N, C-alpha and C positions, 0 to 999 in steps of 0.2 A: 450796638448793644442788642442782644437777642431779646425779642419780646416773648414772654412765656408766662404762664400762670404760676402762682406761688404754691410750693409744695404743701399739700395737705390742707389748704385753707378752704373752708366752705364759702359759698358764693353770696351769702345774704346775711352777713353779720356786720354790725356797725363799726367795729374796731378790728385791730389785727395784732395787738401786742398782748402778751401774757407773761406774767412773772410767777414763778413757782419755786417752792423750797425744795432743795435736794435731799439726799439721804442722810439719816443719822445726824452726824455733826457737820454735815456739808452745807455749803451754799450752792444754789443752782439758779442761774438766770436762764429761763426758757424763752428764747426769742423765736424759735420755730414753733408755730402753734400746733397743738395736738390735733390730729385729724377729726376727733369727735366733736370739737368745738373750741371756742376761745373763751377763757374765763375772764369775766369782768371783775378784776380783783378789788376794785374800790368803786362802789356804785356811783359816787359823785365825782369820780376822777374826770378831769377835762379831756383825758385821752379818749374817753369813750362817748363823749357827748356828740350827738349827731346834729349837723347843721341842716335846717329846713328853710330853704329860701322862701321869702314871702311873695310867692308868685301865684297867679291864677292858673289852674290847669286848662287845657284846651276845652272847647265847648263840648266836644264829643270825645269821651274816653272809651275806646273800644277794648282795651285790655290793660292789664297791669304792666305789660312790657312797653306799650305805647306811653303810658303815664310815666314810667321810669325814664324813657327816652326824652319826654318833654321836660321833666325835671332836670335831666342832665344838660339839656340845651340851655335852660335858664341859668343853671349853676355855672356852665362854661362861660356864658356871657358876662356874668358877674366876676368870675375868676380872671377873665381877660382884662377887666377894668381895674384889677388890683385888690379886690375884696379878699382878705386873708381867710375868712371863714369859708368862702366859696372855693378858694384854692384847696383848702384842706379837704372839704367835702368832695370835690372833683377827684382828688387823688384817691380817696377811699373808693369812689365809684369805679375808677379804672382798675384799682387793685382787685375788687371783687366782681367786676363785670356787671355792675348795676346801671342799666340804661346805656351801656356802651360795652364794646368787646373788652374783655379783660386784657390789660396791657400794663405790665409792670414798669416799662420805661416811661410811659406817660404818667403813671401813678407817681413815680419817683420825681419826675419833672415838676409836677404841681405841688408835691409835698415839699420839695426843695424851695419853691417859690414862697410857700407859706412859712417855712422855717426861716428863710432870709428876713422875714418881717418880725422875727423873734416871737412868733406864736408858739407857746410852750408845747402844746400837744403835737404840733407839726414837727418841732425840733426833736421831740422824743421819738415820734414815728419815723422820721427820716433817719434818725440814728439806727433804728431797727433795720431799715432798708439797707443802710451802709453795712451794718454788721452781717447781714445775710446775703448781700449782693443782689437784692431785689431791684432790678431796673437800673442799678448803678454798679460800678466795680466794687468788689469786696474791700472794705476799708474799716477795720475795727478801731483804728486810731481816730478817724472822724466820728465814729459812733461814740467813742469815749468822750470826745470834746462836747458833743451834743448832750450826752447823758449828764456830764458834769455841769453844764450850763443849766439844765433843767433841775438838777439836784440843788444847785445854788438858789434856785427860785422856790424851793420847797416842795417839788413834786416827789411824793413818797416813793413811787415806783423807781424813779431815777436815783433817789438816795439809796434804795436797796440795791440797785444795779451797780452803784459805785462800790459798794461793799464787795460785790463779785469781782470787779476789776482789781480791787486792792488785794485780793487773795490769789489771783491766778498767776502773776509773774510772767505775763505775756505782753500785754500792752504797756503797763507801767510796773515799776518794781513792787514786789509784794510788801505790804505794810499792814500788819495785824492791828495796830492801834487805829489807823485810819479806817480800816474795815469795820472795826467795832464801833467807832464813832458814827459812821454813816448808818450802820444797821440800827444802832440805838436811836438815832434821830428819826429814822423811818418808823421804827416801832413806837416811839413816843407819839407820833402822829396817828397811830392806830392801824398801821398797815399790818395785816394779820401775818403774812409770811415773814416779815421782819421781826415781829414779836416772837414767833416760834424760833427763828434763827438766833435771836438774842438770848433766849432761854438756853438754847443748846450751847452757845458759846460760853456763857457763864457757868454752865454745868461742867464744861471742860477746863475751867480755871482761867478764862481769858477775860480781860477787862479790869477796870479800876479795883484795887484792893486784892487782886488775884495775881497770877503769875505775870512776870514782866514780858508783855507781848512783843516789845521792840527787840528783845534779845532771845525770843523763842527760837529753838533749833529749827532748821529747815525741814520741810515735809519729807517723810520717808518715801512717799509714793510720788509719782510724777504729777505735775499739775495737769489740770483737766479742762482747758479752755475756759469756760466761765463757771467751773465747779472746782472748789478747793477740796481735794479728796481726803486730806489727812492732817487735821490739826494734831499737833503732838499729843499722843495719848499717854495715860499712865502706863508705866512699864508693866508688862505682863498682862495687860488688860485684854480680855477675850470677850467678844460680843456675845450676848445671849442668843439663844436659838431663834427667838422671834425677831430680834433685831437683824440677825444675819439674813433671815428670809426676806425681811422688808428691804434691806439693802440690795438684795439680789435683783429685785424688780425696780426699785427706785433709781438705782444707778444706770439701769439699762434703758434703751430706746423703747418707744411704744411697741415696735415689732418684736423686740426681745421679750418684753413683758408678756405679749401674747404667746410667744413661744414657750415661756415658762409656765403659762397657764395658771398662775396663782395670784392674780392681781387683787383678789379679795383680801389678801394679807396686808395690803396697804392700810386698810381701815380696822383691822382686827389684831388681836394678839394670838391668832391661831398658829399652830405648828403644822409642819408638813404631815400629811397622812397618805394612805396608799393611793388615793385618787390624784393628789397633787404630785406625788413623787414620780408617777409615770411620765407626766409632762416634763418634770425637771430632768429626768433621765434622758429624754429625747433631746432636750436643749443641751445637756452636757455632752452628748454624743455629737451634737452639731458644732460644739466648740465654744460653749458659754462658760466662762470662768466662774460666773456667779452660781450657775447650776452645779458645776463640779464642786464648788466650795460647800454649797448646801448639802450635796450628796455625801461629801466627806464627813460633815458634821452629823448627818443622819446616821451613817454607818458607825461613827464613833460612839454616839449616844444611844443608838437603837431607837431612833425616832421614825416610826412607820415601817421600819425594816429591822431584821435581826442585827444585833450588834456584831460588827466584823472589823477588827483593826486593819486587816489586810486591804479590804475594799476602801476603808477610810483613808489609809495612807496612799493608795493608788489614786484616789480621787483628788486628794490634796496635791499630789505631785503633778497631775495633769493640769490642775487649776493654776499652779505656780508657773507652769510652762506658758500659760496664757496671760501671765502678769496679774493674777488675782492679788489685790492688796491685802486681803484677809487671810488667804490660805497659808502663807509662811508662818505666822504666829500660831495658827491652829495646828499646823504640822509639827512644829517644835514642841508644843504642849503634848501632842499625841506621842511623839517619840520619847519624851521624857518620862512617860508612864512606864513603870517597872517592867511590865511583861510584853510591851508592844513589839520591840525589835526581836527579842527571842522568839516570839510567836511568828513573826514574819519570816525569820530565818528558818524555823522548823518547817513552815509551809513551803518555802522555796526548796528545801532539801527533799521534800516529797514530790517535787516537780510541778507544783501549782504555778501556772504561768503568771497569774496576777501578783502572786507573792514575789516571783522572780523579778517582775517589772518594778514592783514597789521598792524592793531592796536596792536594785540597780538605780532606780530613779532618785532615791534619797542620796545615793552616792554622787550621781550626776549633778545634783543641785548643790553639792559642796558641803553637806552636813557631815563632814568627816569626823569632827570632834565628837558629835553625838554617837556616831557609829563606833568610834574607837572606845568611848567610855562604856558602851554596852558590849564591847568585845565582839563586834560583828563588822569590823572595818573591811572594806573591799578595795582592792587595787583596781586601776582602770581596766586592766585585762579581764579581771574577774567580773567586774560589773558588765562589761560588754558581752562577755560569754553568757551571762544571765539573760541579757536582752535578746541575744541570738536564740537561746533555748526557748524563751517565751514566744518569740516571733515565729519560730519553726512550728509551734503548736497553733498558730493562727491568731495569737493575741495581738490585735491591731495596735493598741497603744505602745507595745514594745517595738513593733515595726516602725511606728512614727518616731519613737525616741532614738532608735538605732539610726534612722535616716537623719535625724538632727545631729547625731554624733559625726556622721560622714559629712554633713553640710558644714559643720563648724570645725571639723578636724580635731575633735575631742576623742581621745583614746585611740583613734585610727587616723590614717592619712586622709586629708580632705579629699572628697570625691563627690561632686554634684551628681555625677552619673549614677553612683551607687545609692545616693540619697533618693534620687528620683525613682530608681528601681524598687527600693523598699517601700516608698510611699505609693507607688503604683500597685504593688501587691496588696498593701493595706486597703487601698481604695477598692480593689477588686473584691475584697472581703467585706466591703460595706462601710469603711471608715470615712465619714464626712470630713473629719479633720484632715485626713490625707488628701482627699479630693481638693480641699481648699489650698493646701500647700503645693500641690501639683499645678493648680491654676495660677498661683502666685509665681511659681517657677516659669510657667509658660509666658506670663506677662512680662517678666523681667528678662527674658531671653531676647537678645538683639538679633539673633540669627534667623529665627522662624517666627513670623508674625501671623501665620495662617490660623492658629488656634486661639487668637486673642478674643474674638467675638464670643466663642463658646466659654472661654475662661471667665470673661466678665459676667456672663449669665450665671455661671456657677457661683461666683462671688455674691451676686445680688440675691440669689436664692438662699445661700448660706447665711448671709447677713440677716435676712428675714427670719431665719430659723434660730438665730442667736449667736452666730460665730463672730467673735471679736476680731479674729484674723481677717475675715472677709471685709469687715468695716475698714480695717487698716488698708487692705488691698484696694478697695474702692476709692479711698482717699488718695492713694498713690496714683491710681488711674486718672482721676480728675486733675490732680496736680501736674502730672507729666504729660497728659494727653495720650496715654497708653491704652488703646482700646476704647477710649471715651474722649469727648472733646475736653479741652482745657477749661476748667471752671473752678477758680480758686474758692469761691463760696461753697461749692459742693464738696471740694476737697476738705475744706475746714470743717464742714458739717460732719463728714464721716470721721475725720481725725478726732474731732471733739467727742463724738459719740464713743469712740474706742478709748479715748483718754479718760473719760468719765469712769470707765470700767477698769482702769488701771494700766492701760497699754503704754509702756515706756516709749516704744517706737513712735506712736501717734503723738505723744506730747513733744518729742524732739522734732517731728515733722511740723507741728503747729508752731513751735518756736522758729523753725527755719522759715516758714511762710511769713510769719510776722516780721522777722528780721529783714526779709527781702524787700519789704515796703515800709520799713520803720522810718518815720520822719526824722530829720536832723533837728530834734527838739529836746532840750534837757529833761523834760518831764517824762519822755519815753525811753530814756536810756536805761538799759538793764545790764548790769555786769554779770559775766559768766560765773 
C-alpha cells in the first residue's frame, strides 16, 4: 500500500471527518475534507475528542516538535499495550503528521486496531478511511458496515450518513423510507445538517403523511455517489434564480466553486450581476454545466445581461450536452414561449452563427415535437448544414457539436478522424471544451501513447477550471491506469464529483466500480 498524505487535509487538526448538506433538495455526505479546514459538526461528538495521555513530558523541552515526538512515543507505547484510546490517538497523529511523519498506512492500521475493539469514533473514522482509500484499499461496503454499526449506537453523524447510502443506489438498494427514518433520527438528536435535510425532504412531500416514498418513481437524474441528485419534483417545477445559482456552486467541487467565483451566493439570496457573470462565463467556456445553466437563465430573464433568447437557448443546449440536470426543463420552458423559436429561426436566417447552432442543437437533442409544433422542424441534413455554416464562421460550439455528430454517427457516417479534425480546429480558436475532448480521445487511443502525459495535464487544469468532462476523464485514467497509476479511490473521487453535477457516464462508472468488488451479501444486492 502506498504511503501518502491525505488530499487537502491540514496537518494540525484533531479530527478528519466532516459531514455537510448538499444542494437544494439534496443529501451530501462529504468524506473528503475541504482544504480550508474541517468542520466539527457537533462540538461534543466523540469523533472529535482528543486523547491526551497522562504522561510527563521530558525534563527539557526544546521545541514543539520535540514535545510532539515525545507524546507520540508515549502514545505508541500505550497503543502497543492495547489501549484503545491511544490506538485512536496514534492513528490521528500518523494521519496528520503530528509527532511522526504523515503515513496513511500506519494511520489506518492503528485506526483498525481501535475499531476492532468496538470504539465508536474509531469505527466511524476507519469507515471514512475505507470509503476514501486512505491507507487501505477503497471499500465503500466496509465503510457502510461501520457507519451502520455506529448509527445503531446512536452516533448522529453516522445516522445522517446512513441516509446518504439509502438514497444513492450504489452500495445498498435505494430506499426513501429508510433514508427519511435515518435523517429524522439524526435531526431529532439535534444534528444541524440532518435538521436541514429533514425540512427539505418534507417540503418535497416525503415522509409520513405525505407521498408514498416506497413507491416513489425513480430519479430522473443519475445517482451521484453519496449525493442523491433528484428526489421526484412536482411536474413543471422550475427553480428560482437564486436557487439555481446556489445549486451551481453547491453541486460542484471546491475547485469548481472557485472557478465560478460566486461562493458568496451560498449564504445570500443574491442574484448574478456583471461582476459575477464574468467568472461564470469563464467557467462555462471551460465546460461547467452549472455555469452554462446559470448563463442560460441569465440571458432568458435578463439578469445582469440583456435578455436574449438565442444566447439563452445556446447556453442551455451546451449545458445539456454536459449532462446538466436542470437545463432540460429550463430549455423546454424557454422553447414553449410563443416567440422563442420564431425569433431563433429569424436570426439563423440572417446568418447569425449562435442562432444557427441553437436551432440545430435543439434538433440534435431530440426536441422534434416542440420544433414541429412551432413549424420550425429540421431534418438531420438541414440541422447539420446549420452547424457547418456556424462552424465555418468560427463559432466553436458549432464545431464541437458537429464533431459530436461525427463521433456518434448522427446525421453523418461515423468518423473519429473527422470528429478530431473539427475539435482540433475549435481548440485552435480557443475552445477549452474542444481541448478536453481531444485529450480524452488521446487517452482512449490504444495506438499512440506518447501524448498521454500532456493529455492528463490538460484534464487536471480543465477540472480545476470547472470542466465536468475533465473530471470524468481523470476518473477513467485512475480507474484504468491510463496516463496515471491505478487508484480506485481516486477514480471514485473524480467520478463522484462529476456524478454530483449530473454526469450519466460517471454514475455508470461508479456503479461498475462498485459491482466489481460487491460482496456476496444479500444486503448489498442491487437489481438493474
